[in-house]
N, C-alpha and C positions, 0 to 999 in steps of 0.2 A: 633715792631717799624720799621718804614720804614727808609731807608737811604735817607738823604737829598742830593740832587745834585744841587749845584748852581755853576754858572760860574762867574768868575771875569770879570770886565769890560775891562780889558786890555789883549791883546794877548801877551803871554810871550814865544814865540816859542823857543828862544835860551835857556832859562832856562829849559824848558820842554825837549828839546833834550839832555841836559846834564844829567838829571837823569832818563830819560825814560828807559835806560838799567838797572839801579838800581832797578826800580820798576816792570819792565815787566816780571820778571822771575817767579813770583808766582801769579796766578790769585786770586782775592778775591772770597771767598766762600760765599754762601748765609747765612744770619744770621739765625741761627736755635735756638734750645733750649738753656738753661742756660749753656751748656757745651762748647759753642763756645767762643773762645777768641775774644775780641773786643777792638778796640781803641775807647775810649769814651771821650766825653767832658761833664763835669759836671759844673753846676752853683754853686754859693757859698752855696746854701742850699743842694747841693748834688743831685739835679734833673738832669737827663740825658737830654742833649740838642741834642746829636748826638752819634750814635754808628756805627762803620764801622767794618765789619768782618776783623780779622787780624790773619790768620793762621801762624803757625811757618814758619819762613823764609821770610814772606812777609815784605814789606817795605813801608814807607810813608815819606813825607816831610812836614815840616811846612814852608810855604813860606810867605813872606811879603815884602812890599815895604819899602825900607830904608826911614826913616822919613825926612832926609835932601836931599839925592841924588835922591830918588824916584825909583831906580832900585830894581829888585827882589833879595832877599837874601833867601837862603835855608839852613835849618838844616834837615838832612835826617837820619831817624831811621830805625831800623829793629827789628822784633820780633825774638829774638834769644834764643831758649830754655827757653821760659817763661819769658824772660827779655826784657825790652825796652832798646835798645842800640843805642846811638848816634854814627852813623857810619861815616858821612862826612858832610861837610858844603861847600856852594858855595857863594863866594862874587865876584861880577863883578868889584870891585874897592876897593881901600884902603881908603874908606870914613870913616868919623867919627865913631869910635867904632868898626871898622872892621879890625881886624888884626889876625895874626897867633901867637899863644903862643908857643914858642919853647918847644919841648918835648911833645906836645899834637898833635899827628898826624903829617903828613908831607904835606907841601905846594907844590902844583903843578899847573902849568899854565893851564888855561882852553882853551888856544889858541886864545882867543878873548879879551885879556887885563885884564881879571879877574883871579881868582884862586879858586881851590878846596883845602880844607884841608881834605886829605884822611886818612884813618886808625886811626881815633880817637878812635873807639871801646871802648866807655865809657858807662858802664851801668848807667841808670838813677836811682838814689836812690828811692826805693819804687815804681818803675815803673810809676812814676807820677811827674808832675811839674805844678806849677801855672803859669798862663799867664794873664796879663792884656791886653785884646784884644784891638787892635787899631781901630781907626775910619776907614771909608771906604777909606780914602787916604792911610793909611797903609795897609789895607785889609789883615789881617792875614787869611791864608787859609790852609787847610789840603789837600794834594794832594796824591792820590794813582795812581796805574796804570789804574784804571777805574773811578775815580771820582775826582772832585775838589769842595771843600766845603768852602765857605767864612764864617769864624768864625766871621768876622766883621759884616756880615749881620745878624748873629744870636745873637751876644752879644757885640756889639761895646761899648768900654769904661767900660766894666765890667770884673771882675776877673772870670776866669774859671780854672778848673783843667783838664789837658789832661793826661789820664792814659791808660795803657795797662791792661785791666781787664782779668786776666788769671784764669780759674777755678783751684781750688786747686789740682786736679788730673793731670793737664797739666804740672805743674812745678816740679813734683817729679822726 
């Protein structure tokens, strides 16, 4: 399977700068045999729409445009010892539905009027979650240090599962 590399129609330089350091530390490895851990997107029938190599320590973000305010929101994850871990989130504003839950990470200013919620460090149950992919106005996208893939271009208005597929020998 080849990796899909699509770009969004909007330049989001400020958001990219915020998480570039998070993602840049571990380069993506080429997709090899079944023993490689991948971040994958599956449709409701379990068919793979996308696979991105995700070695231990590598990170990625789910980025989307807030449905009311239109700015980019980020949830950033890391492959930590065979687990998908929500590490941090970025909100450029306190818009509808965006707030910090006390006791779940710590809120810090991003220096531009928004904020990061750092140190969430929350394992995702089962290394997977379901997402109803938004239209191109919302443009859900997966972003790594080397790619940006629009899930909305692949599966707008459909349910998908995003999961970290870890070979059984990697999580022992």
